[in-house]
ROZA-583107 format. One record per atom (N, C-alpha, C, CB): residue in one letter; z, x negated, y negated. Coordinates in steps of 0.001 Angstrom, whole numbers, padded with zeros to 6 digits, always signed. Glycine has a CB too. Example, Ala and Ser with C-alpha at 12.3 -4.5 7.8 and 13.67 -1.06 7.14 Angstrom:
<atoms>
A+007800-013190+005690;A+007800-012300+004500;A+007800-013200+003300;A+009046-011308+004473;S+007080-012850+002250;S+007140-013670+001060;S+007870-012900-000030;S+005725-014084+000598;
</atoms>
This chain:
<atoms>
M+082542-035649-123901;M+082282-037459-123980;M+083611-037929-123032;M+082438-038315-126011;I+084669-037285-123302;I+085930-037548-123028;I+086649-036589-122345;I+086515-037828-124055;Y+087655-036924-121282;Y+088237-035967-120965;Y+089773-036783-120230;Y+087176-035017-120050;T+091170-036301-120191;T+091951-037039-120053;T+092188-036845-118406;T+092990-036833-121054;H+092856-037879-118091;H+092982-037889-116401;H+094695-038463-116220;H+091563-039258-115505;H+095176-037662-115276;H+096535-038015-115154;H+096385-039118-114077;H+097532-036755-114763;G+097378-040003-114510;G+097508-041540-113537;G+098833-041817-113279;G+096940-042995-114289;I+099090-043120-112424;I+100346-043931-112538;I+100303-045145-113102;I+100897-044152-111389;Q+100757-045339-113908;Q+101097-046970-114710;Q+101778-047665-114334;Q+101603-047128-115879;V+101524-049068-113731;V+102439-049889-113344;V+102240-051419-114007;V+102403-049837-111855;V+103309-051454-114590;V+103752-052640-115707;V+104769-053531-115117;V+104440-052017-117133;A+104495-054689-114884;A+106010-055586-114501;A+106447-055115-113153;A+107443-055258-115655;G+105580-054292-112115;G+106365-053987-111237;G+107180-052369-111167;G+107185-055073-111371;G+107020-051959-112627;G+107785-050805-113067;G+106497-049241-112726;G+108285-051174-115066;A+106466-048196-112426;A+105408-046897-112413;A+106162-046385-112944;A+104804-046114-111231;R+104828-045599-114460;R+105252-044068-114978;R+104366-043478-114966;R+105781-043782-116216;E+104167-042115-114668;E+102964-041462-115248;E+102153-041817-116781;E+103423-040098-115306;T+101301-041179-116753;T+100266-041527-117679;T+099023-040529-117600;T+099828-042984-117393;D+098623-040025-118985;D+097343-039250-119188;D+096382-040341-120040;D+097648-037698-120090;D+095800-040811-119188;D+094609-041449-119838;D+092618-040808-120453;D+094538-042485-118691;A+092976-041650-121210;A+091187-041173-121658;A+090239-041045-121172;A+090515-041725-122307;I+089365-040952-120549;I+088131-041474-119739;I+087109-040882-119875;I+088221-041511-118470;V+086010-041639-120554;V+084743-041234-121074;V+083956-040601-119857;V+083969-042484-121746;I+083086-040180-119991;I+082216-038823-119242;I+080869-039692-119205;I+082041-037014-120343;E+080160-039871-118389;E+078724-040233-117815;E+078280-039216-117421;E+078571-041169-116758;D+077192-038936-118131;D+076047-037783-117411;D+074704-038414-117181;D+075703-036377-118450;R+073556-037363-117349;R+072464-037636-116693;R+071143-036755-117062;R+072837-037528-115351;F+070571-037832-118086;F+069491-036905-118376;F+067933-037137-118161;F+069644-036652-119643;E+067123-036158-118174;E+065496-036524-117636;E+064784-036841-119299;E+064502-034762-116579;L+064097-037851-119030;L+063387-037905-120348;L+061696-037974-119942;L+063964-039364-121292;L+061137-037284-121233;L+059818-037133-120745;L+059141-037907-122390;L+059360-035172-120233;L+058143-038005-122255;L+057182-038662-123429;L+055497-037833-122957;L+057160-040900-123243;N+055658-036990-124338;N+054714-035910-124275;N+054188-035259-122923;N+053636-036373-124944;D+055765-034452-122534;D+055635-033639-121560;D+055488-034162-119810;D+054515-032943-122062;R+055534-035508-120160;R+055563-036447-118750;R+056651-036661-118722;R+054831-037759-118556;R+057663-037133-117249;R+058383-037747-116846;R+058229-039103-117305;R+058392-037519-115745;V+059113-039885-117536;V+059252-040953-117753;V+060869-041714-117130;V+058941-040893-119157;T+061535-041441-116804;T+062577-041616-116168;T+063948-040734-116305;T+062740-042785-116408;S+064924-040818-115628;S+065873-040468-115795;S+067425-041467-116144;S+065742-039771-114832;I+067982-041273-117143;I+069264-042158-117386;I+070440-041495-117441;I+069234-042893-118595;V+071143-042676-116865;V+072650-042417-117352;V+073192-042788-118558;V+073499-042974-116569;A+073740-041573-118998;A+074058-042057-120674;A+075568-040824-120927;A+072146-041571-122145;S+075959-041338-121980;S+077033-040992-122534;S+076223-039946-123487;S+077936-042219-123151;R+076853-038106-123737;R+076206-037199-124007;R+076446-037383-125846;R+076708-035853-123109;D+075828-038263-126734;D+075896-038074-127864;D+074677-039099-128371;D+077324-038234-128326;Q+073712-038857-129799;Q+072749-039423-130117;Q+072144-039655-129183;Q+072881-040255-130733;L+071517-038307-128345;L+070376-038263-127610;L+069053-038172-128495;L+070505-037131-126687;R+068656-037890-129532;R+067781-038151-129883;R+067199-039041-130027;R+067760-037865-130370;E+068220-039630-130812;E+068331-041657-130920;E+067668-042235-129406;E+070576-042439-130980;L+068401-042204-128402;L+068083-041907-127268;L+066718-042326-126774;L+068277-040702-127205;G+066463-041094-126444;G+065178-040849-125865;G+064008-041537-127240;G+065044-038913-125475;A+064494-041422-128595;A+063113-042092-129363;A+063537-043560-129170;A+062833-041645-131251;G+064680-044487-129161;G+064509-046032-128914;G+064469-046203-127585;G+065605-046944-129474;Y+064185-045423-126559;Y+064039-045792-125177;Y+062531-046350-125034;Y+064353-044499-124193;V+061513-045221-125752;V+060298-045090-125481;V+059796-046718-126253;V+059681-043511-126101;I+060539-046798-127434;I+060477-048228-128397;I+060343-049137-127854;I+061476-048643-129160;C+061627-049564-127330;C+062462-050522-126347;C+061810-051034-125298;C+063581-049906-125744;E+061334-049949-124451;E+060468-050432-123535;E+059073-050710-123688;E+060538-049735-122681;G+058416-050567-125250;G+057237-051008-125220;G+056226-049696-125473;G+057073-051776-123906;L+056668-048812-124839;L+055696-047449-124346;L+055093-046854-125351;L+056439-046254-123663;V+055667-047030-126627;V+055201-046562-127756;V+055488-047628-129212;V+055878-045136-127820;R+054797-047412-130573;R+055542-048105-131603;R+055960-047219-132584;R+054811-049154-132210;C+056092-045722-132373;C+056869-044945-133167;C+056609-043701-132722;C+056674-045096-134540;V+057733-042878-132827;V+057937-041652-132906;V+057862-040202-133694;V+058591-041836-132750;D+057081-039318-133134;D+056638-038063-134104;D+058322-037363-134294;D+055219-036728-133139;K+058609-036575-132898;K+059695-036293-132915;K+060568-036394-131558;K+059619-035212-133452;V+061870-035634-131589;V+062474-035650-130369;V+062947-034410-130247;V+063444-036622-130184;N+062951-033323-129284;N+063488-032421-128828;N+064866-032196-127887;N+062613-032104-128424;L+065689-031657-127700;L+066545-031691-126712;L+066318-030279-125903;L+067983-031938-127288;D+066471-030321-124762;D+066271-029136-123996;D+067168-029237-122733;D+064755-028955-123637;G+068210-029029-123066;G+069049-028941-122012;G+069515-030341-121622;G+068393-028231-120916;D+069861-030590-120157;D+069554-032093-119909;D+068036-032818-120078;D+069947-032306-118479;R+067277-032215-120408;R+066186-033026-120981;R+065803-033688-122378;R+065333-032369-120790;I+065685-034825-122474;I+064869-035499-123821;I+063440-035498-123927;I+065136-036954-123966;L+063142-034733-124796;L+061484-034599-124972;L+061419-035248-125831;L+060710-033349-125240;V+060355-036086-125710;V+059541-037501-127075;V+058360-037137-127085;V+059420-039437-126698;C+058029-036606-128393;C+056697-036764-129054;C+056084-037777-129437;C+056627-036245-129951;A+054964-038342-129221;A+054367-039664-129926;A+052897-039562-129670;A+054979-041164-129296;D+052049-039913-130683;D+050873-039804-130790;D+050286-041135-129713;D+050537-039797-132383;T+051235-042573-129841;T+050458-043610-129181;T+050917-043909-127673;T+050565-044897-130035;G+051455-042762-126874;G+052288-043069-125933;G+051492-043642-124784;G+053083-041940-125598;C+051162-044741-124094;C+050489-045340-123288;C+050134-044680-121553;C+051213-046551-123386;D+049458-045003-121023;D+049542-044763-119527;D+050226-045194-118651;D+048721-044947-119035;L+051498-044573-118371;L+052692-045118-117905;L+051923-045702-116047;L+054218-043610-117994;K+050958-044968-115787;K+050317-045146-114300;K+050360-047088-114495;K+048228-044163-114080;Q+050266-047428-115742;Q+049093-048522-115616;Q+050297-049773-116355;Q+047212-048050-116767;V+051591-049230-116529;V+052963-049990-116617;V+053601-050088-115814;V+053759-049692-117305;K+053689-051761-115211;K+054899-051778-114272;K+055975-051576-114482;K+055112-052633-113778;C+056876-051326-113397;C+058528-051217-113816;C+059036-051910-113072;C+059314-049940-113758;E+060918-052081-113471;E+061591-052696-112358;E+062747-051982-112663;E+061702-054300-112256;T+063791-052118-112358;T+065457-052046-112461;T+065964-053555-112410;T+066217-051108-111061;G+066112-053846-113429;G+066694-055044-113821;G+067890-055231-114297;G+066088-055513-114558;S+068253-056635-114629;S+069592-056703-114444;S+070234-056481-116124;S+069963-058242-113631;S+069751-055595-116782;S+069819-054860-118121;S+070686-053670-117788;S+068318-054397-118737;G+070499-053244-116455;G+071216-051666-115684;G+070514-050442-115925;G+072775-051217-116272;G+068889-051178-116148;G+068447-049441-116203;G+066847-049862-115686;G+068550-048411-118241;L+066216-048451-115819;L+064482-049151-115544;L+063752-050009-116767;L+063257-047733-115297;S+063509-051014-116861;S+062554-051677-117661;S+061150-051916-117300;S+063021-052779-117902;F+060171-051141-118516;F+059032-051275-118277;F+058576-052847-118747;F+058375-050125-118894;L+057531-053454-117743;L+057239-055026-117994;L+056015-054774-118859;L+056906-056088-116504;S+056155-054170-120042;S+054700-054304-120807;S+055309-055770-121594;S+054136-052648-122107;P+054272-056152-122079;P+054493-057862-122724;P+055200-057511-124010;P+052824-058923-123144;A+056364-057844-124531;A+056910-058184-125368;A+056218-058998-126812;A+057706-058733-124667;P+056427-058369-127751;P+055307-058868-128989;P+056432-060096-129684;P+054746-057223-130445;E+055628-060780-130361;E+056218-062133-131340;E+057357-060998-132488;E+054384-063259-132563;T+058334-061835-132625;T+059084-060996-133596;T+058683-062005-134783;T+060878-060720-133261;V+058691-061182-135903;V+058441-061678-137410;V+059393-061609-138633;V+057371-060984-137870;S+059857-062662-138974;S+060717-061798-140000;S+061703-063414-140685;S+061984-060187-138906;D+061791-063118-141883;D+062564-064390-142963;D+063465-063868-143156;D+062046-064915-144374;I+064107-063136-142866;I+065893-062724-142760;I+066389-064164-142302;I+066441-061267-141329;H+067973-064457-142986;H+068491-065681-142883;H+070199-064755-142964;H+067859-067004-144277;I+070803-065047-142285;I+072151-065313-142196;I+073614-066175-142357;I+072057-065202-141608;T+074494-065921-142520;T+075275-066722-142614;T+076586-067198-141478;T+075566-066332-143677;P+077207-067775-141265;P+078313-067744-140364;P+079330-066819-140823;P+078885-069058-140182;D+079645-066374-141922;D+080347-065502-141963;D+079553-063807-142004;D+081155-065958-143061;D+078522-064092-141967;D+077669-062882-141677;D+078378-062241-140257;D+075907-063368-141463;V+077531-063399-139263;V+078031-063177-137692;V+079568-062749-137857;V+077898-064736-136637;I+080590-063531-138231;I+081723-062779-138135;I+082310-061568-138647;I+082342-063377-138345;A+081386-061210-139643;A+081796-059829-139982;A+081208-058792-139308;A+081599-059561-141260;I+079716-059244-138765;I+078815-057916-138007;I+080057-057986-136531;I+076457-058447-137449;T+080412-059172-136139;T+081063-059224-134786;T+082046-058228-134728;T+081688-060546-134456;K+082841-058435-135907;K+083946-057385-136109;K+083780-056276-136255;K+084622-057502-136960;E+082381-055713-136526;E+082718-053969-136369;E+081909-053601-135254;E+082247-052886-137777;I+081819-054260-134222;I+080803-054221-133032;I+082032-053232-131875;I+080223-056271-132370;E+082633-052227-132647;E+083557-051327-132007;E+083748-050031-132185;E+084555-051683-132144;T+084015-049006-131491;T+083415-047559-131951;T+084692-046589-131871;T+082057-046948-130839;E+085046-045746-132063;E+086273-044867-131749;E+086453-044377-130270;E+086206-043609-132629;L+085227-044421-129760;L+085551-043975-128519;L+085569-045091-127387;L+084624-042918-128210;W+085187-046511-127802;W+085875-047626-127344;W+087009-048247-127123;W+085630-048139-127692;R+087699-047378-128490;R+089215-047309-128805;R+089966-046633-127996;R+089513-046782-129988;K+089404-045421-127682;K+090151-044551-127304;K+090327-044587-125593;K+089605-043329-127909;T+089025-045035-125199;T+088859-045372-123769;T+088769-046745-123310;T+087758-044790-123319;G+088025-047492-123565;G+088042-049100-123219;G+086716-049219-122478;G+089438-049674-122179;G+085956-047764-122185;G+085250-047592-121119;G+083723-047136-121328;G+085978-046707-120364;V+083340-047971-122796;V+081780-047678-123355;V+081160-049518-123489;V+081850-046598-125378;H+080253-049510-123911;H+079791-050953-124621;H+079684-050034-126281;H+077810-051867-123790;C+079299-051208-127090;C+079083-050772-128620;C+077981-051798-129303;C+080645-050867-129530;S+077306-051157-129881;S+076429-051870-130588;S+076306-051673-132221;S+075238-051597-129956;V+076028-052177-132961;V+075696-051967-134309;V+074318-052577-134970;V+076814-052471-135004;L+073944-051879-135933;L+072447-052271-136355;L+073075-052670-138162;L+070941-050546-136110;F+072873-053859-138866;F+073174-054235-139855;F+071962-054371-140575;F+073921-055200-139739;R+071864-054231-141986;R+070654-054676-142950;R+071180-054801-144498;R+069351-053473-142886;D+070727-056121-144849;D+071626-056769-145594;D+072960-056767-145864;D+071312-056701-146376;G+073460-057112-145014;G+074655-056885-145154;G+075655-055405-144881;G+074637-057287-146279;K+074818-054823-144703;K+075167-053365-144386;K+075403-052692-143524;K+074630-052769-144607;L+076652-052231-142913;L+076611-051145-141782;L+075329-050250-141550;L+077723-050173-142055;I+074364-049917-141204;I+073567-048864-141049;I+073659-047693-139920;I+072478-049431-140970;C+074527-048485-138605;C+074510-047248-137599;C+075425-048011-136460;C+072737-046681-136991;K+076422-046818-135910;K+077035-047601-134964;K+076893-046888-133403;K+078566-047796-135460;S+076812-047392-132343;S+076253-046239-131036;S+077426-047165-130272;S+074083-046227-130220;S+077669-046132-128993;S+078638-046639-128063;S+077940-045633-127149;S+080380-046576-128390;D+077948-046336-125714;D+077734-045674-124301;D+078163-046314-123089;D+076385-045455-124069;V+077949-045300-121929;V+078238-045924-120240;V+077229-047154-120385;V+077684-044644-118629;G+076444-047019-120716;G+075538-048155-120789;G+074915-049299-121927;G+074654-047607-120407;R+075006-050403-121360;R+074720-051321-122902;R+073625-050994-123111;R+074745-052969-123025;H+072624-051304-122393;H+070961-050755-122785;H+070897-049703-123362;H+069995-050468-121698;N+071701-048463-123248;N+071469-047572-124181;N+072000-047451-125543;N+071692-046659-123683;T+072956-048431-125594;T+073612-048369-126818;T+072468-049145-127633;T+075187-049041-126817;V+071993-050033-127400;V+070316-050833-128391;V+069522-049661-128336;V+069142-052433-127468;D+068691-048825-127309;D+068048-047863-127685;D+068685-046515-128481;D+067490-047608-126606;K+069875-045895-128890;K+070404-044911-129874;K+070422-045802-131233;K+071984-044278-129412;L+070540-047315-131441;L+069993-047983-132600;L+068868-047775-133199;L+069916-049044-132430;V+068069-048518-132438;V+066818-048726-132528;V+066095-046602-132774;V+066356-049850-130810;G+066545-045841-131997;G+065855-044862-132352;G+066371-044025-133417;G+065617-044223-131348;Y+067776-044355-133923;Y+068442-043868-135145;Y+067063-044464-136482;Y+070371-044771-135277;A+067092-045708-136042;A+066084-046021-137295;A+064786-045818-137189;A+066085-047319-137709;A+064253-045808-135952;A+063116-044981-136283;A+062555-043785-136523;A+062658-045106-135817;L+063948-042998-136437;L+063624-041401-137046;L+064354-041485-138049;L+064009-040000-136187;N+064634-042239-138838;N+065331-042967-140172;N+064217-043431-141115;N+066290-044378-139759;G+063274-044544-140660;G+062225-044810-141652;G+062944-046546-141892;G+062205-043460-143258;I+063745-046826-140973;I+064731-048055-141426;I+063637-049123-140977;I+066487-048206-140530;D+063327-050492-141756;D+062619-051744-141124;D+063460-052348-140293;D+062146-052780-142078;L+062847-052177-139097;L+064090-053214-137900;L+063647-054645-138179;L+063867-052924-135765;S+062746-055111-138639;S+062473-056341-139187;S+063498-057336-139939;S+061544-056056-139984;R+063952-056102-140972;R+065312-057046-141752;R+066343-056799-141589;R+065505-057117-143046;C+066307-056360-139961;C+068201-055583-139344;C+068527-056954-138285;C+068126-053348-137906;V+069811-056759-138234;V+070230-057446-137231;V+071395-056747-136084;V+070707-058616-137918;I+070972-056863-134982;I+071879-056046-133773;I+073263-057094-133502;I+070778-055846-132020;G+074307-056124-133537;G+075562-056583-132653;G+075893-056090-131591;G+076635-056504-133174;C+076221-056553-130206;C+076262-056161-129234;C+077422-056586-128334;C+075211-056345-128894;T+078510-055622-127542;T+079046-056264-126692;T+078627-056535-125407;T+079924-055873-126663;G+077687-055966-125035;G+077161-056441-123606;G+076435-057755-123838;G+076097-055325-122871;R+076421-058241-122300;R+075749-059789-122355;R+073994-059336-122381;R+076279-060961-120612;Q+073573-060586-122778;Q+071973-060763-122940;Q+071119-061459-122104;Q+071678-061348-124044;P+071037-060478-120875;P+069748-060826-119913;P+068461-060496-120423;P+069794-060098-118582;A+067127-061066-119725;A+066187-060732-120533;A+065556-059172-120585;A+065270-061654-120232;G+066279-058150-119761;G+065747-056870-120369;G+066161-056422-121703;G+066056-055825-119545;M+067429-056776-121790;M+068164-056158-123188;M+067129-057166-124574;M+070461-056700-123174;V+067210-058509-124294;V+066436-058909-125382;V+065396-058040-125739;V+065924-060103-125173;R+064305-058132-124145;R+063063-057484-124467;R+063337-056281-125410;R+062340-057032-123166;K+064010-055710-125246;K+064036-054324-126296;K+063833-054564-127677;K+065423-053552-126307;S+064884-055579-128022;S+064750-055596-129407;S+063916-056509-129699;S+065859-055764-130099;A+063092-057074-129054;A+061913-057923-129233;A+060654-056468-129436;A+061671-059183-127603;H+060709-055660-128311;H+059744-054366-128782;H+059632-054045-129937;H+060039-053185-128330;A+061485-053813-130417;A+061949-052934-131910;A+061389-053592-132928;A+063610-052842-132317;G+060917-055005-132641;G+061033-056168-133855;G+062743-056315-134336;G+059954-055572-135432;I+063355-056489-134117;I+064720-056713-134586;I+064948-058347-134483;I+065832-055812-133638;P+065021-059682-135570;P+064836-060521-135374;P+065856-061449-134762;P+064373-060678-136193;I+067175-060645-135135;I+068800-061409-134577;I+069519-060623-133674;I+069992-061646-135812;I+069863-061303-132605;I+070903-060263-131998;I+072216-061177-131736;I+070301-059484-130445;I+073575-060449-132419;I+074649-061208-132133;I+075152-060263-131025;I+075635-061539-133383;S+076077-061280-129722;S+076667-060544-128412;S+077812-061371-128332;S+075718-060525-126937;R+078838-060477-128315;R+080325-060613-127592;R+080311-061602-126573;R+080842-059267-126875;A+079343-060909-125686;A+079053-061901-124685;A+078163-063003-124294;A+078954-061417-124000;A+078107-063175-123073;A+076949-064142-122818;A+075635-064000-122474;A+077217-064804-122023;S+075061-064440-122401;S+073514-064724-122048;S+073360-065161-120842;S+072827-065705-122869;T+072123-064530-120617;T+071488-065268-119198;T+070033-066370-119022;T+071079-063954-118269;D+069832-066992-118434;D+068707-068248-118814;D+067556-067015-118748;D+068465-069928-117415;K+067441-065974-118101;K+066130-065655-118814;K+066117-064994-120306;K+065395-064698-117911;G+067541-064455-120161;G+067611-063539-121861;G+067286-064568-122624;G+069254-062817-122546;I+068013-066482-122809;I+067153-066995-123631;I+066190-067060-123574;I+067232-067742-123872;A+065707-067477-122425;A+063967-067701-122624;A+063299-066492-123133;A+063134-068044-121149;A+063612-065221-122830;A+063005-064223-123705;A+062631-064246-125152;A+063715-063324-123645;A+064236-064789-125396;A+064375-064865-126855;A+063645-065673-127650;A+065500-065156-127157;E+063604-066839-126966;E+062554-068066-127362;E+061317-067779-127410;E+062525-069174-126500;A+060682-067116-126638;A+059789-066731-126700;A+058704-065759-127267;A+059959-066783-126166;A+060052-064816-128089;A+059708-063118-128429;A+060106-063798-130019;A+061005-061387-127504;G+060808-064942-130393;G+061414-065258-131747;G+062249-064816-132265;G+060862-065201-132545;I+063464-064551-131261;I+064317-064393-131782;I+065615-064901-132082;I+064281-063785-131544;T+066273-064902-132832;T+067647-065857-132625;T+068645-065241-132200;T+068199-066512-133787;L+069081-065665-131319;L+069833-065054-129875;L+071332-065618-130101;L+069056-065761-128152;I+072413-065189-130869;I+073857-065423-130696;I+074892-064967-129649;I+074307-065025-131688;G+075440-065862-129030;G+076083-064877-127570;G+077708-065881-128051;G+074990-065336-125171;F+078437-064929-127265;F+079652-065901-127269;F+080664-065882-128697;F+078985-067471-127086;S+080026-064521-129603;S+080620-064467-130729;S+081856-063617-130733;S+079732-064087-131621;R+083048-064864-130826;R+084170-064027-131101;R+085234-064897-131869;R+084747-063413-129755;G+085961-064294-132684;G+086686-064896-133448;G+085854-065658-134278;G+087594-065548-132819;D+086571-066783-134973;D+085662-067478-136166;D+084434-068724-135261;D+087041-068532-137495;R+084133-068460-134011;R+083287-069271-133146;R+082460-068304-132576;R+084010-070118-132095;F+081085-068901-132555;F+079812-068589-131816;F+078869-069349-131204;F+079161-068049-132461;T+077606-069343-130607;T+076718-070595-129975;T+075431-069585-129897;T+077339-071418-128197;V+074635-070604-131074;V+072904-070392-131477;V+072151-070657-130380;V+072254-071411-132659;Y+071784-069550-129344;Y+070657-070357-128478;Y+069747-070501-128826;Y+070272-070050-127463;T+068912-069729-129139;T+067486-069651-129930;T+067126-069696-131416;T+066958-068514-129629;H+065872-069956-132047;H+065478-069864-133236;H+067070-069799-134432;H+064412-068469-133164;P+067516-071315-134544;P+068547-071177-135313;P+068011-071487-136602;P+069664-071947-134909;E+067208-071507-136931;E+066413-071588-138368;E+066824-070453-139079;E+064754-071575-138294;R+067665-069194-138383;R+067364-068088-139635;R+069136-067826-139931;R+066235-066256-138997;V+070191-069151-139070;V+071601-069067-139272;V+071605-070019-140494;V+072572-069507-137944;E+072241-070190-141534;E+072540-070780-142566;E+073602-071568-142003;E+072803-069951-143685;L+073698-073082-141428;L+074652-073457-140765;L+074570-075290-141502;L+074369-073056-138953;A+076067-075628-141379;A+076329-076837-142054;A+076755-077579-141140;A+077184-076816-143118;G+076439-078915-140884;G+076790-080064-140424;G+076063-079750-139018;G+078409-080405-140501;T+075121-079205-138770;T+073935-079221-137921;T+073161-080185-137027;T+073211-078945-138581;M+073066-081020-136270;M+072111-082440-135984;M+070856-082062-135768;M+072490-083362-134688;
</atoms>
């Protein structure tokens, strides 16, 4: 997942030799029920989770039976695979191929506090990020507890990996909160909507279409979560806020 590359580091005009930890990106073919779906550029870890999460987050299936790995191929098996000929797709601002199946409305009665937002945001990093600074990170929380972390060269992949982990381990995503390093355009928000995740917390910004997608899907979208501040863009009723107008 990483290798060491020799370089020259310049600080305040002075140069010195250095060895940096560099993240490795690979390419994988994803198949659903033995039919090719797409090619994914990703980091080589949590690949079973990546495959399961991808087909759920893109609205191709609701659940996954099993995922096998065959070299650089991720083989997903599911009884409810749709006819991919009937699903339009595009390369969106989320950084990957996005299937334009309609996102369902997310229904959940969970609530979080500002302290929860701060605590979740603090966990949005992984050892790979600390070593390389070259990946995005996401975390999955339920009932205030960290369930899983993921990191990847693609921010969209980190969400897929968490959703896949939940799907393969029988975790109810309607009771979960996801925290991400990456910005939240519509393609990213749709992933959480297809998975049924009611709250997204991002350290980064959202786009106008990302906010519109969250509003339409019933998702509480929180952006610019840094330190003790954050901005709630949609469905603030899930956040227990004091002093709001």
